[in-house]
N, C-alpha and C positions, 0 to 999 in steps of 0.2 A: 445659427438659428435664423430662420426667416419666418416672419409673421405675415400670413396672408390676410389682407383686409377685404378681400373680394366679396365676401358675403355680407358686408356691412354697406348700407346705402352710401354711395360715393358723392354725396353733396351735402351742403349745409354745414352749419357750425357744429352740430353734434358729431358729424364725421370728423371734422377738424379736431375737435376736442378728444375724441376717441383715438385718433392717430397720434396726437401729441402725447396722450397718456401712455400709449405703447412705446413711443420714443423715449419718454422720461424713464420708464421702467428699464428699458435697455441700457440707458446711461447709468442708472442706479446700480444695476447688476455689474456693468463693465468697469466702473471706476475702481473696483476692488479686485478686478481680474489681474493676476500677475503678468499676463501677456500684454495687456493694454498698458499697465503701469510701466513695464519694461520698454515698450515701444515709445511711449511718451518721453521717458527719461533718455532714451537713445537719441531721439529727435532734438531734444533741448540741450544735449550734452555740450555743445559748442557755445552756448549762451553764457554770458557773465552771471555769476551767482546773484540771486535775488533780482534779476532783471525780468520781472514777471510780464511786462509788456513784450519784451523781446522773446520770451518763451512762447507766449500766445501767438505772436507773429510767426515764429519758427514752425509751430504746429500747423498753422494755417497754410504757410508756404509749402510744407511737406505734403499735406493733403492735396493742395492744388497741383503740385508737381507730380504726384504719384498715384492719384486715384482718377480713373477715367470716368467722366460723366456719361452715364448710359441710362436711358429710361427704363422703367419697369416693363415687363412683358405686356403685350397688347391686352387691353381690357382687364388688367389685373393691378391691384395696388398691394404692395407689400413693403414691410420695413424689415431690414436685416440687421443682425447684430454687428457691432463694430469689428468683432473677430472675423466674421465672414467678409466684410468690406476690406479689411487688411489683407486677408488671404487671397481674395479674388481680384482686388484692385479695380473694382467697378462699383458705381453707386449712382443713384439719382439724388435729388436734393435732400430728401428726408434721411436716406441712409448715410449720406455724407455728413449731414448735420449731426446725426447720432454719433458718428465716428469722431468728429471734431469735439463735440460736447463731452464725450467720454475721455478723450485725450486731455482736454482742459481740466476736467474734474479729477483725473488720475494724478495730476501734479498740483492739486489744491486750488485751482482757479474756478470760482463760481461760474456756472454756465446756464444757458437756457436756449430758447428757440423764439424766433420771430416768424410768425405766419403772416403772409401778405396776400392781398387780392390784387394780382398783377396782370391778369388776363383780360384785355379789353373786350373780348367776345363774351366773357362771363364775369362782369365787374362785381357781382355780388357774392362770388365764391372764392374761398381761399385756394390759391393755385401754386404757391411756392412757400418754402420754409428754409431757413438757414439758422446756423448756430450764432449765439451771441455769448460774449465772455466779459467778465468784469476784470479790468486791469487797473493799475494805479492811476491811469488817465481816464477812467470811467468805463462804462459799458461800450464794447466795440462789436460791430457786425463782423461775421466771418462767412460771407457768401462766396464760396470757392467755385461755384458753377459757371460764373460769367468769365470768359477768357480775359477780359480787360480789368477784372476786379483786383483789388489789393486789400490787405488787412485793414479793416475799418470801413471799407466801402460798403454801401448798401443801395439797393435799387429803390429807395424810398420815394424818389421823385416820380416814379411811374406807377404808384400804387393807388388803389381805390379804397383801401382800408388795411388795417394791420392789427395784430394782437401779439402780445409778448407773454411767454410762458417761461417761468424760471424753474430750474431743477432744484429739488430740495436736497 
């Protein structure tokens, strides 16, 4: 499933909140999907039992190594389900964040999203989002879109504002 947000005004906090709501609904639906649960379990199968930090890191590394970052079609904003992302192997920041949050949630790790204002040409607009996950070591960022990123790294040094949204 792909949710096109093209008919909704593409700026401002209302658009950001609307997009996050759509992302949260996709995570809520997917965390009980047998295919998502199975994928998450297969990815963490090599982790030590009850190593929740290691499981979160394994999920992050899998997405980073297996999903290709690709922008949405020109002049179109959409958010796709994690099933589509797994099947197609392509995602932008919001679709990849949905996949990660769904995988985290499918194995019982609380997740959410952090939206940031990272575009210097539009410093008042949210321009990037990534998943966050609660581990025994606290909340960790999972921004898989940056080639040099690692589990726990976030682009927080380069932002003009941020907002955190937790999944219920």
